N, C-alpha and C positions, 0 to 999 in steps of 0.2 A: 960169058957163056950161059948160056939157058938151062936152070936145071927142070928138068920134070918129073911131075907127082906121080909116084905109082898111081893105077886104084883103090889100092888097098889104103895108102897112106890119107889120100883124100877123104875118103871115106873116115879112120883116125878124126883127121884136121875136122870135119860136117858133126862128128861125137862128139867132140870135146867140147865144138860151138855152141851144138845144144844141149849136152849138159851143161855148161858155166851160165848160158842164158836160162835155164830149170830151176840154180839153186841160185843166182840172184834173184830170180820172181818169189822162188819160196824166202828168200830172208826180209825181202820188199814188204811181203804179202804177211811178213810175222813181224814185222816191224813195224806196219800200217796195223793191223787188228790188235798187239798192244798199245798202240799210240794210242787208237779208238776208244777200246777198254777202260784205259786209264782217264782220259779224257770225260769219259760216262757216270767215272765214280766221284771225279772230284768233280760232275754238275750234281751226282747227288749228296754231297759230306755234309749240307747242311744240315742231313735228319740227324745227323751229331751231334752238334752244335747247342752248347746250351746241356748235353747230358754229364753228370757227376758219376765218372770211373774210376774205381781205386781198380789197380794192377799191382797183384801181390807177384814180389819175384822171391818163388820158394826159399826155403833155407835163409844161411846168412848168417855172419857172423859165428860162433858154435858151433853153428850145423850145416857144414860142408855140404850136406847130401852126398850124391852119388860123387865118385871122385875115382876114375881109370886109372890104365898102366901109364898115361902120361902124362897125369898129374891135371890133364883137369878136373877142376872139379862143378858140379852140378850150379853151386851157387853162382859163380860169377857168367855163368851163360845166360843162365834166369834173369837177372839184374840186367845183364847186356842188351838180351831179349828186351825188357821190361824197358828200358829205356827210350829204343830205338821207337820200342808202340807206342808212347808217351807222348814221345817228340811228333810224333804221326798223325795222331789222335788230336793231342792240340792245333794244331797248328789246322785242323780242320772244323775248330772249335770246341770242342769235348772240356770241361775241365774235367783235368786229369789229374788222381793221388795217387804216388806210390809209396807203399806199405813199410820200405827200406829205400833210402835211397843211396846207401853205400855197404861195403861189406862187414851189415853190424846184425846181430839176431832182437829182438824187442822185449829182451828177460832184462831186467835187473841185475847189475854184477853181483849188488849186497846181498842176491837168493839164493838161500841156502838149499838142499833137495837135489834128488836124484835126474838124469840128464832128462827122462823121460817126462816127469814135474815139470821140470820148466819147457821142453818142446810146447807139454797142455798149455804153458801160461805163455808162450811167443803168438802161439795160433790164434789163443784167445784174444791177443791184444790184438794179431791182428783182424777181424771178425770187429772188433771193438772200435776199429779205425772207421770199417764202411755205415756202422752203426751211428758214429758220430756227426762222422759225415751225411751223411742224407742218402748214400751211391744209391744210383740208378744201377748196376750194374757191378761186379767183382769179377775181375780175370787174374784165374789165379799161376801162375807160371812156370813150369818142371820140366824135368828131362827123365829121362827113361834109363834105367840098365840092368840087365840079365847076365847070369852068368855065360851064355851062348853067347858070339859077336856075328851071329847071324843076319839074328833082326834087327829091321830099321822101320824108320816112319815115323811121323809126326801123328796123336793125335786128340783129337778133342773131346772130354766126359762132363758131362752134364749131370744136375740134380732127379732122380726118376720122380719126382714128387713135386715139379717146376714146370712146367708146360712150354714158357720161353726158354726158360735155361736150353730146353731141350733141338728149339726151333732155332737156337742163336747156333747153340753148338755144335747143328745140324749144316746151317749157310757158312762156321768157320772151315768145318772141317772141306763143303765142298771145295771155298777157298782154295784153302792147302793142296790139295788131292790137284785143281787143275794149276793152282802157279809152280808149285813144287815139284810137282809131276812124278817124285818119288814114292808116293805111298799108297793104296787103294783102301788102307781104314778107313773106317766111318767114326763116326760120333759115337758113344758108347752110352751109357747108364754104366756112374757109381754108386755101391748102395753104403751105409756107413762110414762114409766121408763128415770127420768135422765139421767144414766149411758148407759143406750141404746142411747138416741138419740145426747148425747156429745161426744162418742167413736165412731173410724171410724173403729177401733181391733177388733177383735171375743170379746164381754165381755156375761160370765152369772152370774147368783145368782143363790147361793144352801142354801135354807133354811132348816135348819139340821133338824131342825122337832118342837115340838111340847110343848114349857115352860108349855104351860095350860094342859099338859098331868103329873098327876104323875107321874106313869112307864118312861115316853120318860123324862120328868123330871132329873129325877137324874142316867139319862143314860147322858144326856147332858152333867151334871155335872159329869161325870167320865172319869179322864184320858186314862182311856185304850180302854172306849167307843168312846172320840174322835182323838185316835189314827183309831181307825176301819174308823171309818167314812173319814178323812184325809187320808187313804191307799185306802179307796174303792174312792175318789175323782181321788186321781193319779194312780187309776190302768184304769179310764175311760180311760183319758186324751193319757195315755200313748199306750192303745189300738186304738185311736182313729188316734194318729198319726202316731200309725204303717202302719194305712187300709192306711194311703196318701201319706205316703212315698215310692219310688223307689223301686219295690223289684230287 
């Protein structure tokens, strides 16, 4: 027995077919675009080869940084993203050094004094690592947190007295916006920052997002998202260096 489709049924099937083709086409386009963009970045990656980059995973050891209600610690997220970024940049040929490679601070355990004094010592040693190794760039990785849970989004900060710092931060923030698609924040100058005041080389501070936002905190604790942030930072740096390199 043959079943005859009604006119409305045919319309539903036709609409479903067209919709399926549209969805597949969109995914194909996005996959192709992502592939072409990745290929383009790999072609440009030579611009970072030989560059000496110090990546600074903020806090560590006795300095946990921000801690949210789920006991996710800023120092752990900072280190995880820093290691991802180190791997990506080294693959591109950069000479990368971390200011810490585990959950430790840079303070002598025998040092006496208040915690604020130890924090200053810790920061001084991070700066000294960049100076001793004649680094070309200093990238400090941190996370944000405020009392309200509604704020989200990564943001890159630069030294207002260093034009190169501003340009690098601007390019990195553009890639964070384009690749993560969860913030419209722009690169911003930050005044009275110990790192900026004590480094002559271009230096930037990247706040990866808000641990005080439950959804973003879950993302920041995810290795997949940590890689995506690291790759966006790498992309911004590559594009900045490509723009200034001789054509």
